[in-house]
C-alpha positions in Angstrom: -30.8 -1.3 11.4 -27.2 -2.3 12.1 -26.7 -4.7 14.9 -24.0 -4.2 17.5 -20.5 -5.3 16.8 -17.2 -6.1 18.5 -14.3 -3.7 18.1 -11.2 -5.4 16.8 -7.6 -4.2 16.5 -6.6 -2.9 13.0 -5.7 -5.6 10.5 -2.3 -4.1 9.7 -1.2 -4.4 13.3 -2.7 -7.8 13.6 -0.7 -9.3 10.7 2.5 -7.9 12.2 1.8 -9.4 15.6 -1.1 -11.6 16.5 -1.7 -13.4 13.2 1.9 -14.6 13.0 1.0 -17.2 15.7 0.1 -20.6 14.2 -2.8 -20.8 16.6 -4.4 -17.9 14.7 -4.0 -19.1 11.1 -7.8 -19.8 11.0 -8.4 -16.1 10.7 -6.2 -15.7 7.6 -7.6 -18.9 6.2 -11.1 -17.6 6.5 -10.3 -14.4 4.7 -8.3 -16.1 1.9 -11.0 -18.7 1.4 -13.6 -16.0 0.9 -11.3 -14.0 -1.5 -10.0 -16.9 -3.6 -13.3 -18.8 -3.5 -11.6 -22.1 -2.6 -10.5 -23.7 0.6 -7.1 -22.4 1.7 -5.0 -24.0 4.4 -1.9 -22.1 5.7 1.0 -24.4 6.5 3.5 -21.8 7.6 4.4 -18.1 7.6 7.7 -17.3 5.9 10.2 -14.4 6.6 8.4 -11.3 5.3 11.6 -9.4 4.3 13.3 -11.6 1.8 17.0 -12.2 2.0 19.3 -10.3 -0.3 21.9 -12.1 -2.4 24.2 -9.1 -2.2 24.3 -5.6 -0.9 23.1 -4.1 -4.1 19.9 -6.3 -4.2 16.6 -4.9 -3.0 14.6 -6.1 0.0 11.2 -7.5 -0.8 9.1 -5.6 1.7 5.8 -7.3 2.6 3.7 -7.4 5.7 3.1 -11.1 5.6 4.1 -14.0 3.4 2.1 -17.2 3.9 2.8 -20.7 2.5 -0.2 -22.9 1.8 -0.5 -26.6 2.2 0.1 -27.1 -1.6 3.2 -24.9 -1.5 1.7 -21.7 -3.0 2.8 -18.3 -1.6 0.4 -15.5 -0.6 1.7 -12.0 0.0 -0.5 -9.8 2.1 0.3 -6.1 2.8 -1.5 -3.0 4.1 -0.6 0.3 2.5 -1.7 3.6 4.0 -0.2 6.2 1.6 -0.1 6.1 -2.2 3.4 5.4 -3.5 5.0 6.2 -6.9 5.5 3.1 -9.0 3.5 1.0 -6.4 2.4 -1.6 -9.0 6.0 -2.0 -10.1 7.0 -2.7 -6.5 4.3 -5.3 -6.3 5.5 -6.9 -9.5 9.1 -7.0 -8.1 7.8 -8.5 -4.9 5.9 -11.3 -6.6 8.8 -12.0 -9.1 11.3 -12.2 -6.2 9.0 -14.5 -4.2 8.5 -16.8 -7.3 12.3 -17.1 -7.8 12.8 -17.9 -4.1 10.5 -20.9 -4.3 13.1 -22.8 -6.3 16.4 -24.0 -5.0 19.4 -24.2 -7.3 19.1 -27.3 -9.5 15.4 -27.8 -8.9 13.3 -28.3 -12.1 10.9 -25.6 -13.2 8.0 -27.9 -12.6 8.5 -27.2 -8.9 7.8 -23.5 -9.3 5.0 -22.3 -7.0 2.2 -19.9 -7.7 2.2 -16.5 -5.9 -0.8 -14.3 -5.0 -0.3 -10.6 -4.0 -3.1 -9.1 -1.9 -3.0 -5.4 -1.0 -5.4 -3.8 1.5 -5.1 -0.1 0.6 -6.2 3.1 2.3 -6.2 5.1 -0.9 -7.9 5.0 -4.3 -6.4 3.1 -7.2 -8.5 4.3 -10.1 -10.1 7.4 -11.5 -13.6 6.0 -11.9 -13.6 4.0 -8.6 -16.4 1.7 -9.7 -15.4 -1.2 -7.4 -13.6 -1.9 -4.2 -11.8 -5.1 -5.3 -9.7 -5.4 -8.4 -8.3 -8.6 -9.7 -5.5 -8.9 -12.2 -4.0 -12.1 -13.8 -2.3 -13.4 -17.0 -4.6 -15.0 -19.4 -4.1 -16.2 -23.0 -6.7 -15.7 -25.7 -6.7 -16.4 -29.4 -5.2 -13.5 -31.4 -7.9 -13.6 -34.0 -10.8 -15.4 -32.2 -10.3 -13.7 -28.8 -11.4 -17.0 -27.2 -9.7 -18.1 -24.0 -7.4 -21.1 -24.5 -7.2 -24.1 -22.2 -3.4 -24.8 -22.0 -2.1 -28.4 -22.1 -1.1 -29.8 -18.8 2.4 -30.6 -20.0 3.0 -26.9 -20.5 2.0 -25.8 -17.0 2.8 -28.8 -14.8 0.7 -31.3 -13.0 0.7 -29.3 -9.7 -1.3 -26.4 -11.2 -5.1 -26.5 -11.1 -6.0 -26.6 -14.8 -9.2 -24.8 -15.5 -9.1 -22.7 -12.3 -5.8 -20.9 -12.6 -2.3 -21.0 -14.1 1.2 -20.6 -12.8 1.4 -16.8 -13.4 1.0 -14.5 -10.3 -2.3 -12.9 -9.5 -3.0 -9.6 -7.9 -5.8 -8.3 -5.7 -6.0 -4.6 -5.0 -8.6 -3.7 -2.3 -9.1 0.1 -1.8 -11.0 -0.1 1.5 -12.4 3.4 1.4 -14.3 2.5 -1.8 -16.4 -0.1 0.1 -19.8 1.3 0.9 -20.5 -0.9 3.9 -23.2 -2.7 2.1 -22.6 -6.4 3.0 -23.8 -8.9 0.4 -21.6 -12.0 0.9 -18.8 -13.6 3.0 -16.1 -11.5 1.4 -17.9 -8.3 2.1 -18.0 -9.2 5.8 -14.2 -9.4 5.8 -13.8 -6.1 3.9 -16.2 -4.4 6.3 -14.2 -5.7 9.2 -10.9 -4.5 7.7 -12.3 -1.1 6.9 -14.2 -0.4 10.1 -12.2 -2.5 12.6 -15.4 -4.1 13.7 -17.1 -7.4 13.4 -20.9 -7.2 13.5 -22.8 -9.8 15.5 -24.7 -11.0 12.4 -21.5 -11.9 10.5 -21.3 -15.6 9.7 -18.5 -16.0 7.2 -16.1 -18.9 7.9 -13.3 -17.6 10.2 -14.9 -14.3 11.0 -15.9 -15.4 14.4 -12.2 -16.2 15.1 -11.4 -12.7 13.9 -13.8 -11.2 16.4 -12.6 -13.4 19.3 -8.8 -13.4 18.7 -8.5 -9.7 17.7 -10.8 -8.4 20.4 -9.4 -5.1 21.6 -10.9 -5.6 25.0 -8.9 -8.9 25.5 -5.5 -7.3 24.9 -3.4 -7.2 28.0 -1.9 -3.8 29.1 1.4 -4.3 27.2 -0.4 -5.2 24.0 -2.8 -2.3 24.3 0.2 0.1 24.7 1.9 -1.4 21.6 -1.4 -1.0 19.7 -1.8 2.6 20.8 1.8 3.5 19.7 1.2 1.9 16.3 -2.0 3.8 15.7 -0.4 7.0 16.9 2.5 6.5 14.5 0.1 6.0 11.6 -1.9 9.1 12.3 1.3 11.1 12.9 2.8 10.0 9.7 -0.3 11.0 7.6 -0.5 14.3 9.5 3.2 15.0 9.0 2.9 14.7 5.3 -0.1 17.0 5.0 1.4 19.5 7.4 4.7 19.6 5.6 2.9 20.2 2.3 0.8 23.0 3.7 3.7 24.6 5.6 6.1 24.5 2.6 3.5 25.9 0.2 2.6 28.8 2.4 6.2 29.7 3.2 7.2 29.6 -0.5 4.2 31.5 -1.6 4.9 34.4 0.8 8.6 34.4 0.0 8.0 34.5 -3.7 5.3 37.3 -3.3 7.7 39.5 -1.3 10.5 39.0 -3.8 8.2 39.7 -6.7 6.8 42.9 -5.0 10.3 44.1 -4.3 11.3 43.6 -7.9 8.1 45.3 -9.0 8.8 48.4 -6.9 12.2 48.6 -8.5 10.7 48.4 -12.0 8.0 50.9 -11.0 10.6 53.6 -10.3 11.8 53.2 -13.8 8.6 52.6 -15.8 5.9 54.2 -13.7 5.0 53.3 -10.1 1.4 52.0 -10.7 2.3 49.9 -13.7 5.4 48.5 -12.0 3.6 47.6 -8.8 0.8 45.8 -10.8 3.4 43.8 -12.7 5.1 43.1 -9.4 1.9 41.7 -7.9 1.4 39.4 -10.8 5.0 38.3 -10.8 4.9 37.9 -7.0 1.8 35.7 -7.2 3.4 33.5 -9.9 6.7 33.2 -8.3 5.0 32.6 -5.0 3.2 29.6 -6.3 6.4 28.2 -7.9 8.4 28.9 -4.8 5.6 27.4 -2.6 5.8 24.1 -4.5 9.5 24.0 -4.2 9.5 24.8 -0.4 6.7 22.4 0.1 8.7 19.6 -1.5 11.9 20.6 0.5 10.1 20.6 3.9 8.3 17.4 3.1 11.5 15.6 2.2 13.3 16.8 5.3 10.3 15.9 7.5 10.0 12.4 6.1 13.8 11.8 6.4 13.9 13.1 10.0 11.1 10.7 10.8 13.1 7.7 9.6 11.9 7.2 6.0 14.6 5.8 3.7 15.9 8.1 0.9 14.8 5.5 -1.7 11.2 5.5 -0.4 11.1 9.3 -0.2 12.4 9.6 -3.8 9.5 7.4 -5.0 7.0 9.3 -2.9 7.9 12.8 -4.1 8.9 11.8 -7.7 12.5 12.9 -7.5 15.8 11.0 -8.1 17.8 9.9 -5.0 20.6 12.4 -5.8 18.0 15.2 -5.9 16.7 14.1 -2.5 20.2 14.2 -1.1 20.7 17.7 -2.5 17.5 18.9 -0.8 18.6 17.3 2.5 22.0 19.1 2.2 20.4 22.4 1.4 20.2 24.1 4.7 
């Protein structure tokens, strides 16, 4: 039987607020140690929205960017809604972070490794056979298919030969796929992130700090209000998307049906009322579905824009070009 636990604040809110305090690095260190299976010491937190070299450059949006004691960078972010080309955005983020570890004139030997860790509230695969996915670059023999141990001179002395290489690594953690069956230290962390709760029997390094430092009951009135507003915004955002989809589809379907019936009645006068009306019903149903999808998309775009979402993000979300988004917004 499950023992009692302690309610904690959601991890996405924590990394934007509480965990940025150096006094709380032990929480992140515990999680990263369990995930990477080696001791991780965080030296500092860097600016999470990378500087742009010019106005045309893209921001590197991450929730948290940590620097370890050996200079490696670890990107951590929480994503609630699925996003078109999400993996490409992750690739861009790691590439930009890698480039920013080197100053002009520095040798390539000083390049630092980057890890990208995504805590996701949506599925990432069709089969869904796991709740943690790890991706990295490895070299194998073209004919033998055997892994190769690269020479130290190729990768640099500062990279741990035999454990990893200089190329970035990615961790995708779809939390909903976790079945709440806890088998090891890492599962304790995943359970806590998914359920916002630390069970009393959890003993993973750092998990006690998570329970104590992110204890909801210990928040002062101002922090509780901020936490409440954050959760309300998340729930509102998810509901807004679903509501806009449903509203747009229903409006469009009804509009298309009425137009199809009107056209069918007109055809019925010329070709026979019964046959024309039947054709009108079929046409109305088809046009209604098409119009429903168009209206759904239009209402969704306008709702997202009115609630502060950038046109670039909306375009990726609904799979349209930015000019097409602007046309929908201008279409009153």
